[in-house]
Jmol script that loads the backbone (N, CA, C; Angstrom):
load data "model"
ATOM      1  N   MET A   1     105.233 115.745 131.999  1.00  0.00           N
ATOM      2  CA  MET A   1     104.866 115.645 130.578  1.00  0.00           C
ATOM      3  C   MET A   1     104.528 114.192 130.220  1.00  0.00           C
ATOM      4  N   TRP A   2     105.378 113.249 130.655  1.00  0.00           N
ATOM      5  CA  TRP A   2     105.140 111.844 130.308  1.00  0.00           C
ATOM      6  C   TRP A   2     103.911 111.304 131.018  1.00  0.00           C
ATOM      7  N   LEU A   3     103.543 111.939 132.154  1.00  0.00           N
ATOM      8  CA  LEU A   3     102.383 111.446 132.903  1.00  0.00           C
ATOM      9  C   LEU A   3     101.103 111.617 132.085  1.00  0.00           C
ATOM     10  N   SER A   4     100.983 112.748 131.395  1.00  0.00           N
ATOM     11  CA  SER A   4      99.779 112.965 130.580  1.00  0.00           C
ATOM     12  C   SER A   4      99.728 111.974 129.417  1.00  0.00           C
ATOM     13  N   ARG A   5     100.909 111.623 128.902  1.00  0.00           N
ATOM     14  CA  ARG A   5     100.921 110.637 127.813  1.00  0.00           C
ATOM     15  C   ARG A   5     100.454 109.280 128.315  1.00  0.00           C
ATOM     16  N   VAL A   6     100.884 108.912 129.529  1.00  0.00           N
ATOM     17  CA  VAL A   6     100.454 107.640 130.109  1.00  0.00           C
ATOM     18  C   VAL A   6      98.950 107.644 130.330  1.00  0.00           C
ATOM     19  N   ALA A   7      98.415 108.766 130.824  1.00  0.00           N
ATOM     20  CA  ALA A   7      96.973 108.861 131.058  1.00  0.00           C
ATOM     21  C   ALA A   7      96.223 108.739 129.735  1.00  0.00           C
ATOM     22  N   LEU A   8      96.753 109.385 128.689  1.00  0.00           N
ATOM     23  CA  LEU A   8      96.104 109.313 127.380  1.00  0.00           C
ATOM     24  C   LEU A   8      96.126 107.887 126.853  1.00  0.00           C
ATOM     25  N   LEU A   9      97.254 107.199 127.043  1.00  0.00           N
ATOM     26  CA  LEU A   9      97.378 105.816 126.587  1.00  0.00           C
ATOM     27  C   LEU A   9      96.382 104.917 127.317  1.00  0.00           C
ATOM     28  N   LEU A  10      96.253 105.138 128.624  1.00  0.00           N
ATOM     29  CA  LEU A  10      95.296 104.337 129.400  1.00  0.00           C
ATOM     30  C   LEU A  10      93.871 104.586 128.921  1.00  0.00           C
ATOM     31  N   MET A  11      93.563 105.837 128.596  1.00  0.00           N
ATOM     32  CA  MET A  11      92.210 106.150 128.104  1.00  0.00           C
ATOM     33  C   MET A  11      91.945 105.421 126.793  1.00  0.00           C
ATOM     34  N   VAL A  12      92.935 105.422 125.897  1.00  0.00           N
ATOM     35  CA  VAL A  12      92.767 104.753 124.602  1.00  0.00           C
ATOM     36  C   VAL A  12      92.585 103.251 124.791  1.00  0.00           C
ATOM     37  N   ILE A  13      93.406 102.657 125.669  1.00  0.00           N
ATOM     38  CA  ILE A  13      93.319 101.209 125.901  1.00  0.00           C
ATOM     39  C   ILE A  13      91.977 100.837 126.524  1.00  0.00           C
ATOM     40  N   SER A  14      91.566 101.599 127.546  1.00  0.00           N
ATOM     41  CA  SER A  14      90.285 101.284 128.196  1.00  0.00           C
ATOM     42  C   SER A  14      89.128 101.485 127.230  1.00  0.00           C
ATOM     43  N   GLY A  15      89.222 102.500 126.366  1.00  0.00           N
ATOM     44  CA  GLY A  15      88.174 102.722 125.375  1.00  0.00           C
ATOM     45  C   GLY A  15      88.085 101.558 124.402  1.00  0.00           C
ATOM     46  N   GLY A  16      89.251 101.045 123.987  1.00  0.00           N
ATOM     47  CA  GLY A  16      89.258  99.917 123.069  1.00  0.00           C
ATOM     48  C   GLY A  16      88.680  98.670 123.720  1.00  0.00           C
ATOM     49  N   ILE A  17      89.003  98.456 124.993  1.00  0.00           N
ATOM     50  CA  ILE A  17      88.464  97.293 125.709  1.00  0.00           C
ATOM     51  C   ILE A  17      86.946  97.413 125.817  1.00  0.00           C
ATOM     52  N   LEU A  18      86.460  98.628 126.095  1.00  0.00           N
ATOM     53  CA  LEU A  18      85.021  98.838 126.232  1.00  0.00           C
ATOM     54  C   LEU A  18      84.308  98.542 124.914  1.00  0.00           C
ATOM     55  N   VAL A  19      84.875  99.031 123.812  1.00  0.00           N
ATOM     56  CA  VAL A  19      84.268  98.787 122.496  1.00  0.00           C
ATOM     57  C   VAL A  19      84.266  97.298 122.172  1.00  0.00           C
ATOM     58  N   ALA A  20      85.382  96.623 122.495  1.00  0.00           N
ATOM     59  CA  ALA A  20      85.467  95.189 122.213  1.00  0.00           C
ATOM     60  C   ALA A  20      84.426  94.427 123.027  1.00  0.00           C
ATOM     61  N   LYS A  21      84.231  94.816 124.286  1.00  0.00           N
ATOM     62  CA  LYS A  21      83.260  94.128 125.122  1.00  0.00           C
ATOM     63  C   LYS A  21      81.845  94.352 124.587  1.00  0.00           C
ATOM     64  N   GLN A  22      81.548  95.597 124.184  1.00  0.00           N
ATOM     65  CA  GLN A  22      80.218  95.874 123.641  1.00  0.00           C
ATOM     66  C   GLN A  22      79.994  95.080 122.359  1.00  0.00           C
ATOM     67  N   TYR A  23      81.045  94.935 121.537  1.00  0.00           N
ATOM     68  CA  TYR A  23      80.920  94.170 120.294  1.00  0.00           C
ATOM     69  C   TYR A  23      80.652  92.702 120.591  1.00  0.00           C
ATOM     70  N   GLN A  24      81.347  92.150 121.615  1.00  0.00           N
ATOM     71  CA  GLN A  24      81.098  90.757 121.989  1.00  0.00           C
ATOM     72  C   GLN A  24      79.676  90.591 122.509  1.00  0.00           C
ATOM     73  N   ASP A  25      79.207  91.545 123.332  1.00  0.00           N
ATOM     74  CA  ASP A  25      77.840  91.460 123.848  1.00  0.00           C
ATOM     75  C   ASP A  25      76.845  91.525 122.701  1.00  0.00           C
ATOM     76  N   TYR A  26      77.106  92.369 121.693  1.00  0.00           N
ATOM     77  CA  TYR A  26      76.201  92.492 120.549  1.00  0.00           C
ATOM     78  C   TYR A  26      76.171  91.189 119.754  1.00  0.00           C
ATOM     79  N   ARG A  27      77.358  90.600 119.532  1.00  0.00           N
ATOM     80  CA  ARG A  27      77.392  89.329 118.795  1.00  0.00           C
ATOM     81  C   ARG A  27      76.657  88.245 119.559  1.00  0.00           C
ATOM     82  N   PHE A  28      76.869  88.194 120.886  1.00  0.00           N
ATOM     83  CA  PHE A  28      76.207  87.174 121.703  1.00  0.00           C
ATOM     84  C   PHE A  28      74.696  87.365 121.652  1.00  0.00           C
ATOM     85  N   PHE A  29      74.238  88.618 121.733  1.00  0.00           N
ATOM     86  CA  PHE A  29      72.805  88.903 121.703  1.00  0.00           C
ATOM     87  C   PHE A  29      72.206  88.545 120.348  1.00  0.00           C
ATOM     88  N   SER A  30      72.917  88.874 119.262  1.00  0.00           N
ATOM     89  CA  SER A  30      72.393  88.561 117.929  1.00  0.00           C
ATOM     90  C   SER A  30      72.351  87.049 117.714  1.00  0.00           C
ATOM     91  N   GLU A  31      73.372  86.325 118.260  1.00  0.00           N
ATOM     92  CA  GLU A  31      73.349  84.874 118.137  1.00  0.00           C
ATOM     93  C   GLU A  31      72.162  84.299 118.898  1.00  0.00           C
ATOM     94  N   ARG A  32      71.864  84.854 120.075  1.00  0.00           N
ATOM     95  CA  ARG A  32      70.719  84.372 120.840  1.00  0.00           C
ATOM     96  C   ARG A  32      69.427  84.641 120.082  1.00  0.00           C
ATOM     97  N   LEU A  33      69.361  85.795 119.408  1.00  0.00           N
ATOM     98  CA  LEU A  33      68.154  86.100 118.627  1.00  0.00           C
ATOM     99  C   LEU A  33      68.007  85.092 117.484  1.00  0.00           C
ATOM    100  N   ASP A  34      69.122  84.767 116.836  1.00  0.00           N
ATOM    101  CA  ASP A  34      69.061  83.800 115.741  1.00  0.00           C
ATOM    102  C   ASP A  34      68.602  82.441 116.260  1.00  0.00           C
ATOM    103  N   ASN A  35      69.145  82.018 117.398  1.00  0.00           N
ATOM    104  CA  ASN A  35      68.746  80.730 117.966  1.00  0.00           C
ATOM    105  C   ASN A  35      67.265  80.742 118.319  1.00  0.00           C
ATOM    106  N   ARG A  36      66.792  81.854 118.856  1.00  0.00           N
ATOM    107  CA  ARG A  36      65.389  81.935 119.261  1.00  0.00           C
ATOM    108  C   ARG A  36      64.490  81.818 118.038  1.00  0.00           C
ATOM    109  N   HIS A  37      64.897  82.474 116.936  1.00  0.00           N
ATOM    110  CA  HIS A  37      64.058  82.420 115.738  1.00  0.00           C
ATOM    111  C   HIS A  37      64.132  81.043 115.080  1.00  0.00           C
ATOM    112  N   GLU A  38      65.255  80.358 115.253  1.00  0.00           N
ATOM    113  CA  GLU A  38      65.354  79.008 114.679  1.00  0.00           C
ATOM    114  C   GLU A  38      64.405  78.064 115.414  1.00  0.00           C
ATOM    115  N   HIS A  39      64.374  78.132 116.732  1.00  0.00           N
ATOM    116  CA  HIS A  39      63.510  77.251 117.513  1.00  0.00           C
ATOM    117  C   HIS A  39      62.069  77.777 117.529  1.00  0.00           C
ATOM    118  N   SER A  40      61.931  79.110 117.495  1.00  0.00           N
ATOM    119  CA  SER A  40      60.632  79.773 117.451  1.00  0.00           C
ATOM    120  C   SER A  40      59.690  79.238 118.545  1.00  0.00           C
ATOM    121  N   GLY A  41      60.249  78.965 119.726  1.00  0.00           N
ATOM    122  CA  GLY A  41      59.411  78.499 120.822  1.00  0.00           C
ATOM    123  C   GLY A  41      59.108  79.619 121.793  1.00  0.00           C
ATOM    124  N   PHE A  42      59.725  80.800 121.551  1.00  0.00           N
ATOM    125  CA  PHE A  42      59.536  81.919 122.470  1.00  0.00           C
ATOM    126  C   PHE A  42      58.724  83.013 121.788  1.00  0.00           C
ATOM    127  N   ALA A  43      58.062  83.801 122.613  1.00  0.00           N
ATOM    128  CA  ALA A  43      57.309  84.936 122.063  1.00  0.00           C
ATOM    129  C   ALA A  43      58.277  86.070 121.724  1.00  0.00           C
ATOM    130  N   ASP A  44      57.971  86.834 120.690  1.00  0.00           N
ATOM    131  CA  ASP A  44      58.842  87.944 120.319  1.00  0.00           C
ATOM    132  C   ASP A  44      58.735  89.047 121.360  1.00  0.00           C
ATOM    133  N   ILE A  45      59.896  89.547 121.775  1.00  0.00           N
ATOM    134  CA  ILE A  45      59.939  90.635 122.752  1.00  0.00           C
ATOM    135  C   ILE A  45      60.354  91.913 122.030  1.00  0.00           C
ATOM    136  N   GLN A  46      59.521  92.907 122.046  1.00  0.00           N
ATOM    137  CA  GLN A  46      59.840  94.162 121.351  1.00  0.00           C
ATOM    138  C   GLN A  46      59.637  95.344 122.271  1.00  0.00           C
TER     139      GLN A  46
END
end "model"
wireframe off; spacefill off
backbone 0.3
color backbone group
């Protein structure tokens, strides 16, 4: 019984870590976009 609880806890923790990593990647990407638009030396990639 306790084993399933441990597995569930691990799933929740790993899910939270994944979301946090994606959020950091999104912030880093948006900051790079802001820097690119400030310098405006690069062509827009769409």
